[in-house]
C-alpha positions as CSV (number, residue, x, y, z in Angstrom):
1,M,209.2,-15.2,95.0
2,T,207.0,-13.0,92.7
3,A,204.0,-13.9,90.2
4,G,204.6,-17.1,87.5
5,R,204.6,-14.5,85.1
6,L,204.8,-10.6,85.1
7,C,204.0,-8.3,81.8
8,F,205.1,-4.9,82.3
9,G,204.6,-2.0,80.1
10,R,202.0,0.7,78.3
11,G,199.5,-1.6,76.4
12,A,200.5,-4.6,78.6
13,V,197.2,-5.4,78.8
14,E,196.5,-5.5,74.8
15,Q,198.8,-8.7,75.4
16,I,196.4,-10.6,77.4
17,T,195.2,-12.3,74.4
18,D,198.3,-13.7,73.3
19,L,199.8,-14.5,76.6
20,L,196.8,-16.9,77.7
21,S,196.9,-18.1,73.6
22,G,197.5,-22.3,74.5
23,M,197.4,-22.3,77.9
24,G,194.7,-24.4,78.1
25,F,192.0,-22.1,79.9
26,H,188.1,-21.8,78.8
27,K,186.8,-19.5,81.0
28,A,187.3,-16.1,83.1
29,F,185.9,-15.1,85.5
30,V,186.7,-11.2,85.9
31,L,186.2,-9.6,89.4
32,A,186.3,-6.0,88.9
33,D,183.8,-3.2,90.7
34,Q,181.1,-0.7,89.5
35,T,183.7,2.3,88.6
36,L,186.0,-0.1,86.0
37,E,183.5,-1.0,84.1
38,H,181.8,2.7,84.1
39,I,185.6,4.3,83.0
40,G,185.6,1.1,80.6
41,H,188.6,-0.9,82.0
42,V,186.4,-4.0,82.5
43,R,185.4,-3.5,78.7
44,R,189.5,-4.0,77.5
45,V,190.0,-6.6,80.1
46,R,186.7,-8.5,78.5
47,N,188.0,-8.2,74.9
48,A,191.1,-9.1,75.8
49,L,189.9,-12.0,76.8
50,T,187.4,-13.1,74.2
51,A,190.0,-12.8,71.6
52,V,191.6,-16.2,73.4
53,E,190.2,-18.9,71.1
54,G,187.3,-20.8,73.1
55,M,187.3,-18.7,76.0
56,E,184.0,-17.9,78.0
57,V,184.0,-14.6,80.2
58,A,182.1,-13.8,83.0
59,V,182.0,-10.3,84.9
60,C,181.7,-9.8,88.6
61,L,181.3,-6.5,89.8
62,H,181.2,-7.2,93.7
63,G,184.6,-6.1,94.1
64,G,185.7,-2.5,96.0
65,A,187.6,-1.0,98.8
66,E,189.0,-2.6,101.6
67,P,186.2,-6.0,101.2
68,S,184.6,-7.8,104.5
69,I,184.8,-11.4,104.6
70,D,181.0,-10.9,103.3
71,D,181.9,-9.0,100.6
72,A,184.5,-12.4,99.9
73,L,181.9,-14.6,100.2
74,K,179.6,-12.3,97.5
75,C,182.3,-12.9,94.6
76,V,182.5,-16.6,95.8
77,Q,178.8,-17.3,95.3
78,A,178.9,-15.5,92.2
79,A,182.5,-17.3,90.8
80,Q,180.6,-20.8,91.7
81,Q,178.2,-20.2,89.3
82,A,180.6,-19.5,86.7
83,E,182.7,-22.7,87.2
84,P,185.9,-20.9,86.2
85,D,189.4,-21.7,85.3
86,L,190.7,-19.1,85.2
87,I,190.3,-15.6,88.0
88,V,191.2,-12.1,87.0
89,G,191.8,-9.5,89.8
90,L,191.1,-6.4,87.9
91,G,191.2,-3.5,90.4
92,G,193.3,-1.8,93.2
93,G,195.0,-4.4,95.7
94,S,191.4,-5.0,97.7
95,N,190.1,-7.0,94.4
96,I,193.5,-8.6,93.2
97,D,193.0,-10.2,97.0
98,L,189.4,-10.8,96.3
99,A,189.9,-12.6,93.4
100,K,193.0,-14.9,95.3
101,V,190.6,-15.7,98.2
102,T,187.4,-16.6,95.3
103,A,190.4,-19.0,93.8
104,T,190.6,-20.7,97.2
105,V,187.5,-20.9,98.7
106,I,186.3,-22.5,95.2
107,A,189.7,-24.6,95.1
108,H,189.4,-25.9,98.8
109,G,186.0,-25.3,100.1
110,G,184.9,-24.1,103.5
111,S,185.2,-20.5,103.9
112,P,187.6,-17.4,104.1
113,K,187.8,-17.4,107.5
114,D,189.2,-20.6,107.2
115,Y,192.7,-19.8,105.3
116,F,193.1,-17.0,107.9
117,G,197.2,-16.9,108.3
118,F,199.8,-18.7,107.5
119,N,200.5,-21.3,105.6
120,R,196.7,-22.4,106.0
121,I,196.0,-23.1,102.2
122,P,196.4,-27.0,101.8
123,G,197.4,-27.1,98.2
124,P,197.4,-25.5,94.7
125,I,194.6,-22.9,94.0
126,I,192.7,-21.6,90.5
127,S,194.8,-19.6,88.1
128,V,195.3,-15.9,89.4
129,M,195.9,-13.4,86.7
130,A,196.5,-9.9,88.2
131,V,195.5,-6.8,86.4
132,P,195.8,-3.5,88.9
133,T,194.4,-0.3,88.0
134,T,196.7,1.6,91.0
135,A,199.8,1.8,91.6
136,G,200.5,0.5,95.8
137,T,199.4,-2.4,97.1
138,G,201.9,-5.1,95.1
139,S,199.3,-8.0,95.4
140,E,199.7,-8.8,91.3
141,V,203.0,-10.4,92.8
142,S,202.7,-10.8,96.6
143,H,201.6,-13.9,98.5
144,S,199.0,-12.3,100.8
145,A,195.2,-11.3,101.2
146,V,193.8,-9.1,103.6
147,L,189.9,-8.7,104.4
148,T,188.4,-7.0,106.9
149,D,186.7,-9.0,110.0
150,G,183.8,-6.6,110.6
151,Q,183.1,-8.7,113.7
152,A,186.3,-8.4,115.4
153,D,186.9,-5.0,114.1
154,V,190.1,-6.2,112.8
155,K,191.6,-6.5,109.3
156,V,193.4,-10.0,108.4
157,S,195.5,-11.5,106.2
158,T,195.6,-14.7,104.5
159,L,199.1,-15.7,103.6
160,S,200.2,-18.7,101.3
161,R,202.8,-19.3,98.8
162,F,200.1,-20.4,96.3
163,L,198.7,-17.2,96.3
164,R,201.1,-15.7,94.3
165,P,199.4,-14.8,91.1
166,S,200.0,-16.7,87.9
167,L,200.3,-13.7,85.7
168,A,200.2,-10.6,86.2
169,I,199.8,-8.0,83.8
170,V,200.9,-4.1,84.7
171,D,199.9,-2.0,82.3
172,P,200.8,2.1,83.8
173,S,198.0,3.2,81.3
174,L,195.0,1.7,83.6
175,T,196.5,3.8,86.6
176,D,196.2,7.4,84.6
177,T,192.2,7.7,85.3
178,C,192.9,7.2,89.0
179,P,192.0,10.2,91.4
180,R,193.9,12.6,92.9
181,Q,193.1,10.7,96.3
182,V,193.4,7.3,95.5
183,T,197.1,7.8,93.5
184,A,198.4,9.7,96.7
185,D,196.8,6.5,99.1
186,S,198.4,4.3,96.6
187,G,201.6,5.4,95.9
188,I,202.1,6.1,99.9
189,D,201.8,2.9,100.9
190,A,203.9,1.2,98.1
191,L,206.4,3.4,99.7
192,V,205.7,2.1,103.4
193,H,205.8,-1.4,101.5
194,A,210.0,-0.3,100.6
195,V,210.7,0.9,103.6
196,E,209.4,-1.9,106.0
197,A,211.4,-4.1,103.5
198,F,213.9,-2.6,103.4
199,T,214.6,-1.6,107.5
200,A,212.6,-5.5,108.2
201,R,214.7,-7.9,110.8
202,R,217.4,-9.3,109.0
203,F,217.3,-12.9,107.5
204,T,219.6,-13.7,109.2
205,E,217.7,-13.6,112.8
206,M,214.9,-15.4,111.1
207,Q,215.5,-18.7,112.2
208,A,215.2,-18.1,115.7
209,A,212.1,-16.6,114.7
210,P,208.5,-18.3,115.4
211,A,206.6,-20.4,112.8
212,E,203.9,-17.6,111.8
213,A,206.5,-14.7,111.6
214,R,208.2,-16.8,108.6
215,A,205.3,-16.1,106.6
216,Y,208.5,-13.4,105.4
217,E,212.1,-14.2,105.3
218,G,213.3,-10.9,106.6
219,A,215.4,-8.4,104.9
220,H,218.1,-9.8,102.6
221,P,219.7,-8.3,99.5
222,L,217.9,-9.4,97.2
223,G,214.5,-7.6,98.6
224,K,216.7,-4.8,99.4
225,L,217.2,-4.1,95.9
226,L,213.9,-4.6,95.1
227,A,213.0,-2.3,97.7
228,S,215.9,0.6,96.8
229,E,214.0,0.8,93.3
230,A,211.1,1.5,94.8
231,I,212.0,3.8,97.0
232,R,214.4,5.8,94.4
233,L,210.7,5.8,92.0
234,V,208.4,7.0,94.6
235,G,211.0,9.8,95.8
236,R,210.9,10.8,91.9
237,S,207.1,10.6,90.4
238,L,204.7,10.4,93.8
239,Q,204.7,14.4,94.5
240,R,204.7,14.9,90.8
241,V,201.9,12.3,89.5
242,V,199.6,13.9,92.4
243,S,200.2,17.3,91.2
244,Q,201.0,16.5,87.4
245,P,197.9,13.0,87.4
246,D,198.6,13.7,83.4
247,S,202.3,12.6,83.4
248,K,202.7,9.5,82.1
249,P,206.7,9.0,83.0
250,D,205.6,9.2,86.4
251,R,202.6,7.3,86.2
252,D,204.8,4.5,84.9
253,N,207.5,5.3,87.6
254,M,204.5,4.5,90.1
255,A,203.6,2.1,88.2
256,L,207.1,0.3,88.4
257,A,207.8,1.0,92.2
258,A,204.3,-0.8,93.5
259,T,205.7,-4.1,91.7
260,Y,209.4,-3.6,93.6
261,A,207.7,-2.8,96.3
262,G,205.4,-5.9,96.3
263,M,208.3,-8.1,95.7
264,A,210.2,-6.8,98.3
265,F,208.1,-6.9,101.2
266,S,206.1,-10.5,100.0
267,N,209.3,-11.7,100.6
268,C,211.5,-9.7,103.4
269,G,207.8,-8.6,105.4
270,V,206.1,-5.8,106.8
271,A,206.4,-4.6,110.6
272,L,204.6,-2.3,112.8
273,V,203.2,-0.2,110.6
274,H,201.4,-2.5,108.8
275,G,200.7,-4.0,112.1
276,L,199.0,-1.2,113.9
277,E,197.3,0.2,110.7
278,Y,194.9,-3.5,110.8
279,P,192.5,-2.7,113.6
280,I,192.7,1.3,112.6
281,G,191.5,0.4,109.5
282,A,188.7,-2.4,109.9
283,M,187.4,1.1,112.9
284,V,187.9,3.9,111.1
285,H,187.0,2.3,107.5
286,C,190.2,5.0,105.8
287,S,192.5,3.4,103.1
288,H,194.9,1.1,103.9
289,G,197.3,3.2,102.3
290,A,196.3,6.4,104.1
291,G,196.4,5.4,107.2
292,N,200.0,3.3,106.7
293,G,200.9,6.8,105.5
294,T,199.9,8.7,108.2
295,L,201.9,5.8,110.6
296,L,205.0,5.3,108.3
297,P,206.6,8.4,110.0
298,Y,206.0,7.6,113.5
299,V,207.0,4.2,113.4
300,M,210.0,5.5,111.5
301,R,210.9,7.2,114.3
302,F,210.5,4.3,116.9
303,N,212.8,2.1,115.4
304,L,215.6,5.2,114.5
305,P,218.0,3.1,117.0
306,E,217.5,0.5,115.3
307,R,218.1,1.1,111.8
308,T,219.6,5.1,111.7
309,A,222.3,4.1,108.9
310,E,219.6,2.6,107.1
311,I,217.1,5.0,107.1
312,A,220.0,7.8,106.5
313,E,220.2,5.5,103.0
314,I,216.8,5.6,102.3
315,G,216.9,9.7,102.6
316,R,219.4,9.1,100.0
317,M,217.0,6.7,97.6
318,L,214.6,9.4,97.8
319,G,216.8,12.4,97.2
320,C,216.4,14.5,100.1
321,V,220.1,14.6,101.3
322,D,222.9,14.6,101.0
323,A,226.0,12.4,101.5
324,E,227.9,14.9,102.6
325,A,231.2,14.3,105.0
326,D,229.8,16.4,108.2
327,A,226.7,15.3,108.0
328,T,225.9,12.1,110.5
329,D,223.7,9.3,110.0
330,L,221.7,10.4,112.5
331,R,220.6,14.2,110.8
332,Q,220.1,12.2,107.7
333,A,218.3,9.9,109.6
334,E,216.3,12.8,111.0
335,R,216.1,15.0,107.8
336,T,214.5,11.8,105.8
337,I,211.7,11.1,107.9
338,D,211.3,15.2,108.6
339,W,211.2,14.8,104.4
340,I,208.6,11.8,104.7
341,V,206.4,13.9,107.1
342,D,206.2,17.1,104.5
343,L,205.7,14.4,101.3
344,R,202.5,13.4,103.4
345,R,201.0,16.5,103.3
346,Q,202.2,17.6,100.2
347,I,200.4,14.8,98.8
348,G,197.1,15.3,100.6
349,I,197.3,12.5,103.7
350,P,196.4,13.2,107.1
351,D,199.3,14.0,109.5
352,R,197.2,12.5,112.3
353,L,195.3,9.3,113.6
354,R,192.5,11.7,114.9
355,E,191.6,13.1,111.4
356,Y,190.4,9.5,110.5
357,G,187.6,10.0,113.9
358,L,189.6,7.8,115.8
359,T,189.4,8.7,119.2
360,V,191.4,8.0,121.7
361,D,189.9,5.9,124.0
362,A,190.3,3.4,121.7
363,L,194.0,3.6,120.9
364,P,194.6,1.1,124.3
365,S,192.7,-1.8,122.4
366,I,194.4,-1.1,118.9
367,A,197.9,-1.5,120.5
368,S,196.4,-5.1,122.4
369,R,195.3,-5.6,119.2
370,T,198.9,-4.9,117.1
371,S,200.4,-6.8,119.8
372,E,199.4,-10.5,118.7
373,I,199.8,-10.0,115.6
374,E,203.4,-12.1,116.2
375,R,204.7,-12.0,112.2
376,L,204.4,-8.1,112.0
377,M,205.6,-7.7,115.9
378,T,208.2,-10.1,114.8
379,L,209.9,-8.4,111.1
380,N,209.7,-5.1,113.2
381,P,213.8,-4.5,113.9
382,R,213.3,-3.1,116.7
383,Q,211.1,-5.4,119.6
384,A,207.9,-2.8,120.8
385,D,205.5,-4.1,124.2
386,V,202.2,-3.2,124.3
387,D,203.6,0.2,126.0
388,D,205.6,0.9,123.3
389,L,203.1,0.9,120.4
390,L,200.4,2.8,123.5
391,Q,203.1,5.6,122.9
392,I,203.2,5.4,118.8
393,L,199.7,5.9,118.6
394,R,200.0,8.1,121.1
395,D,202.2,10.4,119.3
396,A,200.4,10.1,115.9
397,W,197.2,10.7,117.8
């Protein structure tokens, strides 16, 4: 499953007018942020929307990175005044997630907290059009939305088939203005999504999984195909687009990789990398992509005994190992993890959790909180208990 309709390519934003014409929408609510207003992306989208016959457009700039429940409530309040029939999430995954949450509360009432978890949205929501301006989260095609619960110091997810956008406009030109570190953080996030989808618990094993875990299907051939293409594109373009930000072919590749990876993980699943990052990100307020990128090699090493062949295959897709006859899968898998560590350093992702200001005293609490996120624990290919989680954290610290 993916977005109801997907339009990809440079200049796709200019097709919004034609795509929406005749669809019966009359009031669009654009959820963006001050930065996107300043660089002109809001204007481009607003102009395309206002060109739709009979369309009224309201703009809300309450978006931003790593949004909280309070941020979502501000967006809901603004949307209630606008009374839209279409909500446009313009920005990184955070803004698109805010659009999904806003559309849910407008449609069904209550608070964002009422819908945390899997399958708690009772029916269709206000139509969402996702227009990503970063290449990483894949929120434009996913069935999830993430907020930070400041009181509990943890990130929380809402997952439902009703959250998949009705329309996704993936225009790589909108990522051309991304700062270097945003490009790096979002790009490695796409890699994490693809790797976790590719190595997740297999779909044939999911029938025995608890209901909460079945927010995802487990790794299956179609999802792994999408993840594979994402991994190849990341291997080809992530390091280069960070060092050469004007490279439009690499911008295009990373935008496509993010969308492929979004399709892959939102069907197959994500696992321990995300489970550990949720409490860490809420505690230290690092970007989701950076936190995931720091954790990725440590979790891959933990999973190595169960996914040696798959990790070796990831290395071949990344182009960092050769399929030479005298190299075992184990050796190729180890080289793959080492290559990802090196990539992480090249693009400026911290090697250690301590670099975010995380204290060693916080690690037991993080391990305990992660162990409670059943759907992510279950999806991991190697089952982990609290002691295992704590050891991964200590290695990463």
